C-alpha positions as CSV (number, residue, x, y, z in Angstrom):
1,X,-86.0,79.0,174.4
2,X,-83.9,81.5,176.2
3,X,-84.4,85.1,177.3
4,X,-81.6,86.4,175.1
5,X,-81.2,86.7,171.4
6,X,-79.2,83.9,169.9
7,X,-77.5,84.7,166.6
8,X,-76.8,81.9,164.1
9,X,-75.9,82.0,160.4
10,X,-78.1,80.1,157.9
11,X,-77.3,78.5,154.7
12,X,-79.6,76.9,152.2
13,X,-78.8,74.9,149.2
14,X,-80.5,76.0,146.0
15,X,-81.0,73.1,143.6
16,X,-80.2,73.6,139.9
17,X,-83.0,73.7,137.4
18,X,-82.1,70.1,136.3
19,X,-82.1,68.8,139.8
20,X,-85.4,70.5,140.6
21,X,-87.0,68.8,137.5
22,X,-85.7,65.4,138.6
23,X,-87.1,65.9,142.1
24,X,-90.4,67.0,140.8
25,X,-90.7,63.9,138.6
26,X,-90.0,61.7,141.7
27,X,-92.4,63.7,143.9
28,X,-91.7,65.9,147.0
29,X,-90.3,63.9,149.8
30,X,-89.3,67.0,152.0
31,X,-92.4,66.9,154.3
32,X,-92.0,63.2,154.5
33,X,-88.5,63.5,155.8
34,X,-89.5,65.9,158.4
35,X,-92.2,63.8,160.0
36,X,-90.3,60.5,159.5
37,X,-91.6,57.2,158.0
38,X,-93.7,56.3,161.1
39,X,-95.5,59.7,161.1
40,X,-95.9,59.7,157.3
41,X,-97.5,56.2,157.4
42,X,-100.1,57.4,160.0
43,X,-101.4,60.2,157.6
44,X,-104.3,59.5,155.4
45,X,-103.4,58.8,151.7
46,X,-105.1,62.0,150.6
47,X,-102.9,64.1,152.9
48,X,-99.7,62.2,151.8
49,X,-100.6,62.9,148.2
50,X,-101.1,66.6,148.8
51,X,-97.8,67.0,150.5
52,X,-95.9,64.8,148.1
53,X,-96.7,67.0,145.1
54,X,-94.1,69.6,143.9
55,X,-95.2,72.7,142.2
56,X,-92.2,72.8,139.8
57,X,-91.9,74.1,136.2
58,X,-94.1,77.1,136.8
59,X,-97.0,75.0,138.1
60,X,-99.4,76.4,140.7
61,X,-101.3,74.2,143.2
62,X,-104.7,75.8,144.0
63,X,-107.1,75.2,146.9
64,X,-110.5,76.8,147.0
65,X,-113.1,76.9,149.8
66,X,-114.5,79.1,152.5
67,X,-113.9,80.2,156.1
68,X,-116.3,78.3,158.3
69,X,-115.2,79.3,161.8
70,X,-113.4,82.3,163.1
71,X,-112.9,83.9,166.5
72,X,-110.3,86.0,168.3
73,X,-109.9,87.8,171.6
74,X,-109.5,91.5,171.9
75,X,-105.8,91.0,172.4
76,X,-105.7,88.7,169.5
77,X,-107.5,91.4,167.4
78,X,-105.0,94.1,168.3
79,X,-102.1,91.7,167.6
80,X,-103.5,90.9,164.2
81,X,-103.7,94.6,163.4
82,X,-100.1,95.2,164.6
83,X,-98.9,92.3,162.5
84,X,-99.9,94.2,159.3
85,X,-96.4,95.7,159.6
86,X,-94.9,92.3,158.7
87,X,-97.5,91.3,156.0
88,X,-100.6,90.7,158.0
89,X,-100.1,87.0,158.6
90,X,-103.1,86.7,160.9
91,X,-106.8,87.1,160.0
92,X,-107.9,90.7,160.4
93,X,-111.5,89.8,161.4
94,X,-114.0,87.1,162.3
95,X,-116.0,86.9,159.0
96,X,-117.3,83.5,158.2
97,X,-118.9,82.0,155.1
98,X,-116.6,84.1,152.9
99,X,-114.5,82.7,150.0
100,X,-110.9,81.6,150.5
101,X,-108.2,80.6,148.0
102,X,-104.8,79.2,148.7
103,X,-102.1,79.0,146.1
104,X,-98.7,77.2,146.3
105,X,-95.8,77.8,143.9
106,X,-92.2,76.6,144.0
107,X,-89.6,79.2,144.9
108,X,-86.6,78.4,142.7
109,X,-84.3,80.9,144.4
110,X,-84.4,79.1,147.8
111,X,-85.8,75.7,146.9
112,X,-88.8,76.4,149.1
113,X,-92.5,77.2,148.5
114,X,-94.3,80.5,148.2
115,X,-97.8,80.4,149.8
116,X,-100.6,83.0,149.0
117,X,-103.8,83.0,150.9
118,X,-106.7,85.2,149.9
119,X,-109.6,85.5,152.4
120,X,-112.8,87.3,151.5
121,X,-114.3,89.8,153.9
122,X,-117.8,90.9,154.5
123,X,-116.7,94.5,153.7
124,X,-113.8,95.8,151.7
125,X,-111.1,94.1,149.7
126,X,-110.1,90.5,150.5
127,X,-107.1,90.0,152.7
128,X,-104.0,88.7,151.0
129,X,-101.3,86.9,153.0
130,X,-98.0,86.0,151.5
131,X,-95.3,83.7,153.1
132,X,-92.5,81.5,152.1
133,X,-91.7,78.1,153.5
134,X,-88.0,77.2,153.4
135,X,-86.5,73.8,154.3
136,X,-83.8,75.2,156.5
137,X,-83.0,76.3,160.0
138,X,-82.6,74.2,163.2
139,X,-86.0,72.5,162.8
140,X,-85.7,71.9,159.1
141,X,-88.6,74.1,158.2
142,X,-89.1,77.9,158.5
143,X,-91.9,80.2,157.4
144,X,-90.9,83.7,156.3
145,X,-93.3,86.6,156.6
146,X,-92.3,90.2,156.1
147,X,-89.5,92.5,157.1
148,X,-87.3,89.5,157.9
149,X,-89.6,88.0,160.5
150,X,-90.1,84.3,160.5
151,X,-91.2,81.2,162.5
152,X,-89.3,78.0,162.9
153,X,-91.8,75.1,162.6
154,X,-91.9,71.6,163.8
155,X,-94.1,69.0,161.9
156,X,-96.1,66.5,163.9
157,X,-98.7,63.9,163.1
158,X,-101.5,63.5,165.6
159,X,-104.9,61.9,165.2
160,X,-104.4,61.5,161.4
161,X,-103.7,65.2,160.9
162,X,-100.5,67.1,159.9
163,X,-99.6,69.8,162.3
164,X,-97.2,72.7,161.8
165,X,-96.2,73.9,165.3
166,X,-94.2,77.0,166.1
167,X,-90.9,76.2,167.8
168,X,-89.6,79.8,168.1
169,X,-89.8,83.1,166.3
170,X,-86.8,84.9,164.7
171,X,-85.7,88.0,162.8
172,X,-83.4,87.4,159.9
173,X,-80.8,90.1,159.1
174,X,-78.9,89.2,156.0
175,X,-77.2,85.8,156.7
176,X,-77.9,86.0,160.4
177,X,-81.0,84.8,162.4
178,X,-81.9,86.7,165.7
179,X,-83.9,84.5,167.8
180,X,-86.7,86.4,169.5
181,X,-87.0,85.8,173.3
182,X,-90.0,83.8,174.5
183,X,-91.4,86.6,176.5
184,X,-91.6,88.8,173.3
185,X,-93.2,86.1,171.2
186,X,-96.9,86.2,170.4
187,X,-97.4,82.7,171.7
188,X,-97.6,79.1,170.3
189,X,-99.0,78.9,166.8
190,X,-100.4,75.7,165.2
191,X,-101.6,75.2,161.7
192,X,-103.3,71.9,161.1
193,X,-104.3,70.1,157.8
194,X,-106.8,67.4,158.3
195,X,-108.6,65.4,155.6
196,X,-112.4,65.2,155.8
197,X,-113.1,63.0,152.7
198,X,-114.4,63.6,149.2
199,X,-111.3,65.6,148.3
200,X,-111.9,68.1,151.0
201,X,-109.7,69.1,154.0
202,X,-109.7,71.6,156.9
203,X,-107.0,74.2,157.4
204,X,-107.0,75.3,161.1
205,X,-105.0,78.2,162.5
206,X,-104.7,78.7,166.2
207,X,-102.6,81.0,168.3
208,X,-102.4,80.5,172.1
209,X,-100.5,82.8,174.5
210,X,-99.3,81.4,177.8
211,X,-100.6,84.4,179.7
212,X,-103.5,85.7,177.7
213,X,-104.9,82.3,176.5
214,X,-106.5,81.7,173.0
215,X,-105.9,84.7,170.8
216,X,-106.9,83.6,167.3
217,X,-108.8,80.6,165.9
218,X,-109.7,80.2,162.3
219,X,-111.0,77.2,160.3
220,X,-111.2,77.0,156.5
221,X,-112.7,74.2,154.5
222,X,-111.0,73.6,151.1
223,X,-110.8,71.3,148.1
224,X,-108.2,71.2,145.5
225,X,-108.8,72.8,142.1
226,X,-107.3,71.3,139.0
227,X,-104.8,73.2,137.0
228,X,-105.8,74.5,133.5
229,X,-103.7,71.8,131.9
230,X,-105.3,69.1,134.0
231,X,-108.9,70.0,133.4
232,X,-111.0,67.7,131.3
């Protein structure tokens, strides 16, 4: 990561509806490709099954649960409030034992995924977070927030869990990506998916700054909800 903005053009291949249907029938191999066969084999079967499903043909994958742990430093709190300008991607408070819902749908325009997270709060309306994962960029995976801001992600498998680590942050302007210098970045972000058995898993978000230490830490406990068509 350098101290100047590097500009690169991005291209993403958008599959045709017929191609998308064929890929959905075979399962989703995009995450598998990113971690490699060795990493994929080291994941529990339940994790492999979740990340090998494709929400095609208008399907929605739903996960429901609750926030069981949350903390943030004072700087982390201010950062979360400032991040409202780009869609509020960080939790706005430290409420626990509040409901949480995550939905995943396919984005046919980019060939990626749309993620919506809804977190209940002790007071006021729930917080809704929208982001889009696209299988593009120098790391093969990017998460787009709001106003063109995004995060290039690297997938890793450690201790049986799947980790999404931030590689760098960027601002997209049309067909161009402006890489944000390291000294302007909010720190290293890691989102972890770990299976805990009985159809449940944890979703852990942590943000650590090299100067200010731990800024945000949140743990959600989820289980998958069947689609209406799958319910008995």
